[in-house]
Backbone as XML, in Angstrom:
<?xml version="1.0"?>
<chain id="A" units="angstrom">
  <residue number="1" name="MET">
    <atom name="N" x="0.839" y="-1.184" z="0.000"/>
    <atom name="CA" x="0.000" y="0.000" z="0.000"/>
    <atom name="C" x="0.882" y="1.244" z="0.000"/>
  </residue>
  <residue number="2" name="THR">
    <atom name="N" x="0.505" y="2.191" z="-0.822"/>
    <atom name="CA" x="1.247" y="3.434" z="-0.974"/>
    <atom name="C" x="0.466" y="4.572" z="-0.327"/>
  </residue>
  <residue number="3" name="ASN">
    <atom name="N" x="1.168" y="5.537" z="0.240"/>
    <atom name="CA" x="0.526" y="6.716" z="0.834"/>
    <atom name="C" x="0.251" y="7.757" z="-0.241"/>
  </residue>
  <residue number="4" name="TYR">
    <atom name="N" x="-0.989" y="8.255" z="-0.268"/>
    <atom name="CA" x="-1.399" y="9.280" z="-1.220"/>
    <atom name="C" x="-2.112" y="10.400" z="-0.486"/>
  </residue>
  <residue number="5" name="GLU">
    <atom name="N" x="-2.226" y="11.517" z="-1.195"/>
    <atom name="CA" x="-3.002" y="12.650" z="-0.702"/>
    <atom name="C" x="-3.753" y="13.231" z="-1.887"/>
  </residue>
  <residue number="6" name="VAL">
    <atom name="N" x="-5.045" y="13.443" z="-1.719"/>
    <atom name="CA" x="-5.833" y="14.085" z="-2.767"/>
    <atom name="C" x="-6.350" y="15.407" z="-2.203"/>
  </residue>
  <residue number="7" name="MET">
    <atom name="N" x="-6.177" y="16.458" z="-2.973"/>
    <atom name="CA" x="-6.704" y="17.766" z="-2.616"/>
    <atom name="C" x="-7.644" y="18.172" z="-3.739"/>
  </residue>
  <residue number="8" name="PHE">
    <atom name="N" x="-8.867" y="18.517" z="-3.384"/>
    <atom name="CA" x="-9.804" y="18.937" z="-4.421"/>
    <atom name="C" x="-10.595" y="20.152" z="-3.974"/>
  </residue>
  <residue number="9" name="ILE">
    <atom name="N" x="-11.052" y="20.908" z="-4.979"/>
    <atom name="CA" x="-11.803" y="22.133" z="-4.735"/>
    <atom name="C" x="-13.207" y="21.921" z="-5.277"/>
  </residue>
  <residue number="10" name="ILE">
    <atom name="N" x="-14.189" y="22.091" z="-4.401"/>
    <atom name="CA" x="-15.593" y="21.916" z="-4.765"/>
    <atom name="C" x="-16.174" y="23.279" z="-5.135"/>
  </residue>
  <residue number="11" name="ASP">
    <atom name="N" x="-17.089" y="23.265" z="-6.096"/>
    <atom name="CA" x="-17.781" y="24.475" z="-6.546"/>
    <atom name="C" x="-18.429" y="25.173" z="-5.342"/>
  </residue>
  <residue number="12" name="PRO">
    <atom name="N" x="-18.102" y="26.454" z="-5.095"/>
    <atom name="CA" x="-18.621" y="27.141" z="-3.909"/>
    <atom name="C" x="-20.105" y="27.494" z="-3.987"/>
  </residue>
  <residue number="13" name="THR">
    <atom name="N" x="-20.699" y="27.428" z="-5.167"/>
    <atom name="CA" x="-22.112" y="27.797" z="-5.306"/>
    <atom name="C" x="-23.055" y="26.655" z="-4.948"/>
  </residue>
  <residue number="14" name="LEU">
    <atom name="N" x="-22.517" y="25.463" z="-4.669"/>
    <atom name="CA" x="-23.357" y="24.312" z="-4.316"/>
    <atom name="C" x="-23.928" y="24.453" z="-2.910"/>
  </residue>
  <residue number="15" name="GLU">
    <atom name="N" x="-25.050" y="23.786" z="-2.688"/>
    <atom name="CA" x="-25.638" y="23.724" z="-1.352"/>
    <atom name="C" x="-24.705" y="22.926" z="-0.440"/>
  </residue>
  <residue number="16" name="GLU">
    <atom name="N" x="-24.833" y="23.111" z="0.855"/>
    <atom name="CA" x="-23.993" y="22.412" z="1.829"/>
    <atom name="C" x="-24.162" y="20.897" z="1.714"/>
  </residue>
  <residue number="17" name="ALA">
    <atom name="N" x="-25.380" y="20.442" z="1.469"/>
    <atom name="CA" x="-25.641" y="19.001" z="1.340"/>
    <atom name="C" x="-24.927" y="18.420" z="0.119"/>
  </residue>
  <residue number="18" name="ALA">
    <atom name="N" x="-24.873" y="19.174" z="-0.973"/>
    <atom name="CA" x="-24.197" y="18.707" z="-2.184"/>
    <atom name="C" x="-22.687" y="18.635" z="-1.967"/>
  </residue>
  <residue number="19" name="LYS">
    <atom name="N" x="-22.140" y="19.584" z="-1.209"/>
    <atom name="CA" x="-20.704" y="19.555" z="-0.890"/>
    <atom name="C" x="-20.382" y="18.315" z="-0.055"/>
  </residue>
  <residue number="20" name="GLU">
    <atom name="N" x="-21.204" y="18.049" z="0.960"/>
    <atom name="CA" x="-20.997" y="16.876" z="1.810"/>
    <atom name="C" x="-21.140" y="15.589" z="1.002"/>
  </residue>
  <residue number="21" name="ALA">
    <atom name="N" x="-22.097" y="15.556" z="0.080"/>
    <atom name="CA" x="-22.293" y="14.368" z="-0.754"/>
    <atom name="C" x="-21.076" y="14.118" z="-1.642"/>
  </residue>
  <residue number="22" name="THR">
    <atom name="N" x="-20.472" y="15.176" z="-2.159"/>
    <atom name="CA" x="-19.272" y="15.044" z="-2.986"/>
    <atom name="C" x="-18.118" y="14.481" z="-2.164"/>
  </residue>
  <residue number="23" name="ILE">
    <atom name="N" x="-17.962" y="14.963" z="-0.940"/>
    <atom name="CA" x="-16.905" y="14.460" z="-0.055"/>
    <atom name="C" x="-17.151" y="12.990" z="0.267"/>
  </residue>
  <residue number="24" name="GLU">
    <atom name="N" x="-18.395" y="12.635" z="0.598"/>
    <atom name="CA" x="-18.724" y="11.246" z="0.939"/>
    <atom name="C" x="-18.527" y="10.318" z="-0.259"/>
  </residue>
  <residue number="25" name="LYS">
    <atom name="N" x="-18.858" y="10.791" z="-1.457"/>
    <atom name="CA" x="-18.675" y="9.981" z="-2.662"/>
    <atom name="C" x="-17.185" y="9.709" z="-2.899"/>
  </residue>
  <residue number="26" name="THR">
    <atom name="N" x="-16.354" y="10.725" z="-2.679"/>
    <atom name="CA" x="-14.908" y="10.568" z="-2.835"/>
    <atom name="C" x="-14.367" y="9.590" z="-1.801"/>
  </residue>
  <residue number="27" name="LYS">
    <atom name="N" x="-14.835" y="9.717" z="-0.559"/>
    <atom name="CA" x="-14.405" y="8.801" z="0.489"/>
    <atom name="C" x="-14.814" y="7.365" z="0.171"/>
  </residue>
  <residue number="28" name="ALA">
    <atom name="N" x="-15.992" y="7.178" z="-0.408"/>
    <atom name="CA" x="-16.473" y="5.840" z="-0.749"/>
    <atom name="C" x="-15.601" y="5.195" z="-1.831"/>
  </residue>
  <residue number="29" name="VAL">
    <atom name="N" x="-15.168" y="5.999" z="-2.813"/>
    <atom name="CA" x="-14.280" y="5.484" z="-3.867"/>
    <atom name="C" x="-12.959" y="5.026" z="-3.260"/>
  </residue>
  <residue number="30" name="ILE">
    <atom name="N" x="-12.431" y="5.816" z="-2.335"/>
    <atom name="CA" x="-11.151" y="5.473" z="-1.698"/>
    <atom name="C" x="-11.305" y="4.229" z="-0.820"/>
  </residue>
  <residue number="31" name="GLU">
    <atom name="N" x="-12.368" y="4.175" z="-0.015"/>
    <atom name="CA" x="-12.551" y="3.055" z="0.908"/>
    <atom name="C" x="-12.831" y="1.736" z="0.196"/>
  </residue>
  <residue number="32" name="ALA">
    <atom name="N" x="-13.258" y="1.775" z="-1.065"/>
    <atom name="CA" x="-13.529" y="0.549" z="-1.810"/>
    <atom name="C" x="-12.262" y="-0.267" z="-2.024"/>
  </residue>
  <residue number="33" name="ASP">
    <atom name="N" x="-11.104" y="0.421" z="-2.134"/>
    <atom name="CA" x="-9.862" y="-0.289" z="-2.432"/>
    <atom name="C" x="-8.692" y="0.168" z="-1.561"/>
  </residue>
  <residue number="34" name="GLY">
    <atom name="N" x="-8.964" y="1.021" z="-0.571"/>
    <atom name="CA" x="-7.890" y="1.537" z="0.265"/>
    <atom name="C" x="-8.416" y="1.915" z="1.634"/>
  </residue>
  <residue number="35" name="GLU">
    <atom name="N" x="-7.598" y="2.647" z="2.394"/>
    <atom name="CA" x="-8.031" y="3.082" z="3.712"/>
    <atom name="C" x="-7.679" y="4.554" z="3.921"/>
  </residue>
  <residue number="36" name="ILE">
    <atom name="N" x="-8.622" y="5.278" z="4.491"/>
    <atom name="CA" x="-8.453" y="6.708" z="4.721"/>
    <atom name="C" x="-7.719" y="6.924" z="6.034"/>
  </residue>
  <residue number="37" name="ALA">
    <atom name="N" x="-6.674" y="7.758" z="5.983"/>
    <atom name="CA" x="-5.915" y="8.082" z="7.191"/>
    <atom name="C" x="-6.451" y="9.351" z="7.843"/>
  </residue>
  <residue number="38" name="LYS">
    <atom name="N" x="-6.763" y="10.363" z="7.036"/>
    <atom name="CA" x="-7.168" y="11.662" z="7.587"/>
    <atom name="C" x="-7.985" y="12.429" z="6.568"/>
  </residue>
  <residue number="39" name="VAL">
    <atom name="N" x="-9.060" y="13.072" z="7.014"/>
    <atom name="CA" x="-9.870" y="13.947" z="6.167"/>
    <atom name="C" x="-9.811" y="15.332" z="6.779"/>
  </residue>
  <residue number="40" name="ASP">
    <atom name="N" x="-9.386" y="16.304" z="5.986"/>
    <atom name="CA" x="-9.252" y="17.678" z="6.466"/>
    <atom name="C" x="-10.079" y="18.590" z="5.558"/>
  </residue>
  <residue number="41" name="VAL">
    <atom name="N" x="-11.198" y="19.082" z="6.089"/>
    <atom name="CA" x="-12.052" y="20.009" z="5.335"/>
    <atom name="C" x="-11.609" y="21.422" z="5.677"/>
  </residue>
  <residue number="42" name="LEU">
    <atom name="N" x="-10.980" y="22.087" z="4.710"/>
    <atom name="CA" x="-10.453" y="23.433" z="4.947"/>
    <atom name="C" x="-11.521" y="24.506" z="4.767"/>
  </residue>
  <residue number="43" name="GLY">
    <atom name="N" x="-12.581" y="24.190" z="4.049"/>
    <atom name="CA" x="-13.681" y="25.129" z="3.872"/>
    <atom name="C" x="-13.424" y="26.126" z="2.756"/>
  </residue>
  <residue number="44" name="MET">
    <atom name="N" x="-14.128" y="27.247" z="2.819"/>
    <atom name="CA" x="-14.040" y="28.262" z="1.773"/>
    <atom name="C" x="-12.708" y="28.999" z="1.844"/>
  </residue>
  <residue number="45" name="ARG">
    <atom name="N" x="-12.042" y="29.067" z="0.698"/>
    <atom name="CA" x="-10.771" y="29.783" z="0.577"/>
    <atom name="C" x="-10.778" y="30.550" z="-0.730"/>
  </residue>
  <residue number="46" name="LYS">
    <atom name="N" x="-10.007" y="31.605" z="-0.762"/>
    <atom name="CA" x="-9.843" y="32.387" z="-1.994"/>
    <atom name="C" x="-8.923" y="31.621" z="-2.935"/>
  </residue>
  <residue number="47" name="LEU">
    <atom name="N" x="-9.287" y="31.570" z="-4.205"/>
    <atom name="CA" x="-8.467" y="30.903" z="-5.214"/>
    <atom name="C" x="-7.314" y="31.813" z="-5.637"/>
  </residue>
  <residue number="48" name="ALA">
    <atom name="N" x="-6.223" y="31.229" z="-6.083"/>
    <atom name="CA" x="-5.067" y="32.006" z="-6.545"/>
    <atom name="C" x="-5.409" y="32.757" z="-7.830"/>
  </residue>
  <residue number="49" name="TYR">
    <atom name="N" x="-6.284" y="32.171" z="-8.637"/>
    <atom name="CA" x="-6.740" y="32.797" z="-9.873"/>
    <atom name="C" x="-8.165" y="32.324" z="-10.137"/>
  </residue>
  <residue number="50" name="PRO">
    <atom name="N" x="-8.962" y="33.115" z="-10.850"/>
    <atom name="CA" x="-10.352" y="32.726" z="-11.100"/>
    <atom name="C" x="-10.450" y="31.440" z="-11.931"/>
  </residue>
  <residue number="51" name="ILE">
    <atom name="N" x="-11.351" y="30.563" z="-11.527"/>
    <atom name="CA" x="-11.643" y="29.334" z="-12.263"/>
    <atom name="C" x="-13.137" y="29.351" z="-12.558"/>
  </residue>
  <residue number="52" name="ASN">
    <atom name="N" x="-13.488" y="29.274" z="-13.823"/>
    <atom name="CA" x="-14.900" y="29.323" z="-14.239"/>
    <atom name="C" x="-15.618" y="30.547" z="-13.659"/>
  </residue>
  <residue number="53" name="LYS">
    <atom name="N" x="-14.943" y="31.677" z="-13.653"/>
    <atom name="CA" x="-15.451" y="32.959" z="-13.152"/>
    <atom name="C" x="-15.778" y="32.932" z="-11.661"/>
  </residue>
  <residue number="54" name="LYS">
    <atom name="N" x="-15.125" y="32.034" z="-10.914"/>
    <atom name="CA" x="-15.304" y="31.959" z="-9.467"/>
    <atom name="C" x="-13.981" y="32.315" z="-8.794"/>
  </residue>
  <residue number="55" name="ASN">
    <atom name="N" x="-14.059" y="33.099" z="-7.716"/>
    <atom name="CA" x="-12.862" y="33.529" z="-7.009"/>
    <atom name="C" x="-12.632" y="32.769" z="-5.710"/>
  </residue>
  <residue number="56" name="GLU">
    <atom name="N" x="-13.599" y="31.929" z="-5.312"/>
    <atom name="CA" x="-13.480" y="31.147" z="-4.087"/>
    <atom name="C" x="-13.793" y="29.689" z="-4.384"/>
  </residue>
  <residue number="57" name="GLY">
    <atom name="N" x="-13.331" y="28.817" z="-3.487"/>
    <atom name="CA" x="-13.612" y="27.401" z="-3.624"/>
    <atom name="C" x="-13.662" y="26.746" z="-2.257"/>
  </residue>
  <residue number="58" name="TYR">
    <atom name="N" x="-14.276" y="25.563" z="-2.188"/>
    <atom name="CA" x="-14.406" y="24.792" z="-0.952"/>
    <atom name="C" x="-13.349" y="23.700" z="-0.983"/>
  </residue>
  <residue number="59" name="TYR">
    <atom name="N" x="-12.309" y="23.847" z="-0.173"/>
    <atom name="CA" x="-11.141" y="22.965" z="-0.218"/>
    <atom name="C" x="-11.300" y="21.764" z="0.717"/>
  </residue>
  <residue number="60" name="VAL">
    <atom name="N" x="-10.862" y="20.585" z="0.225"/>
    <atom name="CA" x="-10.868" y="19.355" z="1.019"/>
    <atom name="C" x="-9.568" y="18.602" z="0.730"/>
  </residue>
  <residue number="61" name="VAL">
    <atom name="N" x="-8.913" y="18.085" z="1.789"/>
    <atom name="CA" x="-7.699" y="17.285" z="1.650"/>
    <atom name="C" x="-7.954" y="15.941" z="2.330"/>
  </residue>
  <residue number="62" name="ILE">
    <atom name="N" x="-7.670" y="14.847" z="1.605"/>
    <atom name="CA" x="-7.828" y="13.508" z="2.161"/>
    <atom name="C" x="-6.506" y="12.758" z="2.003"/>
  </residue>
  <residue number="63" name="GLU">
    <atom name="N" x="-5.969" y="12.246" z="3.114"/>
    <atom name="CA" x="-4.781" y="11.398" z="3.079"/>
    <atom name="C" x="-5.250" y="9.952" z="3.153"/>
  </residue>
  <residue number="64" name="PHE">
    <atom name="N" x="-4.671" y="9.087" z="2.298"/>
    <atom name="CA" x="-5.109" y="7.693" z="2.281"/>
    <atom name="C" x="-4.000" y="6.766" z="1.818"/>
  </residue>
  <residue number="65" name="LYS">
    <atom name="N" x="-4.192" y="5.469" z="2.088"/>
    <atom name="CA" x="-3.285" y="4.420" z="1.618"/>
    <atom name="C" x="-4.069" y="3.561" z="0.647"/>
  </residue>
  <residue number="66" name="ALA">
    <atom name="N" x="-3.429" y="3.229" z="-0.482"/>
    <atom name="CA" x="-4.132" y="2.425" z="-1.489"/>
    <atom name="C" x="-3.132" y="1.784" z="-2.435"/>
  </residue>
  <residue number="67" name="SER">
    <atom name="N" x="-3.656" y="0.898" z="-3.276"/>
    <atom name="CA" x="-2.844" y="0.287" z="-4.328"/>
    <atom name="C" x="-2.634" y="1.310" z="-5.444"/>
  </residue>
  <residue number="68" name="PRO">
    <atom name="N" x="-1.661" y="1.104" z="-6.317"/>
    <atom name="CA" x="-1.373" y="2.079" z="-7.378"/>
    <atom name="C" x="-2.491" y="2.273" z="-8.400"/>
  </residue>
  <residue number="69" name="GLU">
    <atom name="N" x="-3.466" y="1.376" z="-8.468"/>
    <atom name="CA" x="-4.557" y="1.520" z="-9.433"/>
    <atom name="C" x="-5.627" y="2.506" z="-8.970"/>
  </residue>
  <residue number="70" name="LEU">
    <atom name="N" x="-5.788" y="2.669" z="-7.665"/>
    <atom name="CA" x="-6.859" y="3.522" z="-7.139"/>
    <atom name="C" x="-6.746" y="4.989" z="-7.563"/>
  </residue>
  <residue number="71" name="PRO">
    <atom name="N" x="-5.576" y="5.620" z="-7.525"/>
    <atom name="CA" x="-5.509" y="7.020" z="-7.947"/>
    <atom name="C" x="-5.960" y="7.252" z="-9.386"/>
  </residue>
  <residue number="72" name="LYS">
    <atom name="N" x="-5.746" y="6.283" z="-10.257"/>
    <atom name="CA" x="-6.198" y="6.427" z="-11.647"/>
    <atom name="C" x="-7.720" y="6.482" z="-11.714"/>
  </residue>
  <residue number="73" name="GLU">
    <atom name="N" x="-8.386" y="5.598" z="-10.963"/>
    <atom name="CA" x="-9.852" y="5.574" z="-10.936"/>
    <atom name="C" x="-10.397" y="6.831" z="-10.261"/>
  </residue>
  <residue number="74" name="LEU">
    <atom name="N" x="-9.757" y="7.261" z="-9.175"/>
    <atom name="CA" x="-10.182" y="8.473" z="-8.472"/>
    <atom name="C" x="-10.042" y="9.693" z="-9.376"/>
  </residue>
  <residue number="75" name="ASP">
    <atom name="N" x="-8.934" y="9.772" z="-10.105"/>
    <atom name="CA" x="-8.705" y="10.867" z="-11.040"/>
    <atom name="C" x="-9.791" y="10.879" z="-12.129"/>
  </residue>
  <residue number="76" name="ARG">
    <atom name="N" x="-10.121" y="9.718" z="-12.655"/>
    <atom name="CA" x="-11.139" y="9.613" z="-13.703"/>
    <atom name="C" x="-12.490" y="10.107" z="-13.195"/>
  </residue>
  <residue number="77" name="ARG">
    <atom name="N" x="-12.856" y="9.702" z="-11.993"/>
    <atom name="CA" x="-14.156" y="10.103" z="-11.441"/>
    <atom name="C" x="-14.212" y="11.587" z="-11.120"/>
  </residue>
  <residue number="78" name="MET">
    <atom name="N" x="-13.105" y="12.158" z="-10.660"/>
    <atom name="CA" x="-13.101" y="13.587" z="-10.335"/>
    <atom name="C" x="-13.131" y="14.450" z="-11.596"/>
  </residue>
  <residue number="79" name="ARG">
    <atom name="N" x="-12.534" y="13.959" z="-12.674"/>
    <atom name="CA" x="-12.561" y="14.712" z="-13.931"/>
    <atom name="C" x="-13.983" y="14.861" z="-14.476"/>
  </residue>
  <residue number="80" name="ILE">
    <atom name="N" x="-14.802" y="13.820" z="-14.319"/>
    <atom name="CA" x="-16.153" y="13.870" z="-14.882"/>
    <atom name="C" x="-17.172" y="14.464" z="-13.916"/>
  </residue>
  <residue number="81" name="SER">
    <atom name="N" x="-16.780" y="14.721" z="-12.674"/>
    <atom name="CA" x="-17.689" y="15.302" z="-11.692"/>
    <atom name="C" x="-17.858" y="16.796" z="-11.958"/>
  </residue>
  <residue number="82" name="ASP">
    <atom name="N" x="-19.106" y="17.238" z="-12.013"/>
    <atom name="CA" x="-19.383" y="18.658" z="-12.208"/>
    <atom name="C" x="-19.154" y="19.464" z="-10.930"/>
  </residue>
  <residue number="83" name="ASN">
    <atom name="N" x="-19.167" y="18.797" z="-9.785"/>
    <atom name="CA" x="-19.010" y="19.493" z="-8.504"/>
    <atom name="C" x="-17.563" y="19.857" z="-8.192"/>
  </residue>
  <residue number="84" name="VAL">
    <atom name="N" x="-16.599" y="19.120" z="-8.767"/>
    <atom name="CA" x="-15.183" y="19.356" z="-8.481"/>
    <atom name="C" x="-14.602" y="20.286" z="-9.545"/>
  </residue>
  <residue number="85" name="ILE">
    <atom name="N" x="-14.070" y="21.429" z="-9.093"/>
    <atom name="CA" x="-13.474" y="22.396" z="-10.017"/>
    <atom name="C" x="-12.058" y="21.969" z="-10.404"/>
  </residue>
  <residue number="86" name="ARG">
    <atom name="N" x="-11.236" y="21.635" z="-9.398"/>
    <atom name="CA" x="-9.848" y="21.214" z="-9.610"/>
    <atom name="C" x="-9.513" y="20.123" z="-8.597"/>
  </residue>
  <residue number="87" name="HIS">
    <atom name="N" x="-8.536" y="19.273" z="-8.951"/>
    <atom name="CA" x="-8.063" y="18.252" z="-8.017"/>
    <atom name="C" x="-6.628" y="17.884" z="-8.350"/>
  </residue>
  <residue number="88" name="ILE">
    <atom name="N" x="-5.938" y="17.365" z="-7.351"/>
    <atom name="CA" x="-4.584" y="16.857" z="-7.555"/>
    <atom name="C" x="-4.378" y="15.685" z="-6.603"/>
  </residue>
  <residue number="89" name="ILE">
    <atom name="N" x="-3.757" y="14.626" z="-7.121"/>
    <atom name="CA" x="-3.459" y="13.448" z="-6.325"/>
    <atom name="C" x="-1.934" y="13.317" z="-6.253"/>
  </residue>
  <residue number="90" name="ILE">
    <atom name="N" x="-1.412" y="13.244" z="-5.035"/>
    <atom name="CA" x="0.035" y="13.221" z="-4.822"/>
    <atom name="C" x="0.431" y="11.896" z="-4.189"/>
  </residue>
  <residue number="91" name="ASN">
    <atom name="N" x="1.503" y="11.284" z="-4.711"/>
    <atom name="CA" x="2.094" y="10.097" z="-4.110"/>
    <atom name="C" x="3.077" y="10.596" z="-3.053"/>
  </residue>
  <residue number="92" name="LYS">
    <atom name="N" x="2.742" y="10.410" z="-1.785"/>
    <atom name="CA" x="3.586" y="10.935" z="-0.711"/>
    <atom name="C" x="4.838" y="10.107" z="-0.481"/>
  </residue>
  <residue number="93" name="ASP">
    <atom name="N" x="4.879" y="8.872" z="-0.999"/>
    <atom name="CA" x="6.051" y="8.030" z="-0.830"/>
    <atom name="C" x="7.135" y="8.312" z="-1.866"/>
  </residue>
  <residue number="94" name="ALA">
    <atom name="N" x="6.774" y="8.916" z="-2.989"/>
    <atom name="CA" x="7.756" y="9.228" z="-4.038"/>
    <atom name="C" x="8.568" y="10.446" z="-3.607"/>
  </residue>
  <residue number="95" name="LYS">
    <atom name="N" x="9.849" y="10.292" z="-3.552"/>
    <atom name="CA" x="10.696" y="11.404" z="-3.110"/>
    <atom name="C" x="11.549" y="11.882" z="-4.264"/>
  </residue>
</chain>
């Protein structure tokens, strides 16, 4: 199992329930083939530059352990999600 970290920004115009559902859906994808170490909801933050004419985003960071195939599936699902503006998955073991 490899240590990973995913950071994603949720559309700030969504209802609170939709934001929570997006986080839970992401956690479910990770738990299907890995284990979550830590979930850190940073909340609303100002973006470094406007994305889709939005200046703020709802930030979430999840640290997890998984096999090397899981980040590919997680990346695929986040790309097609309308709720996620941006995301990045980092391999914390690669130095």
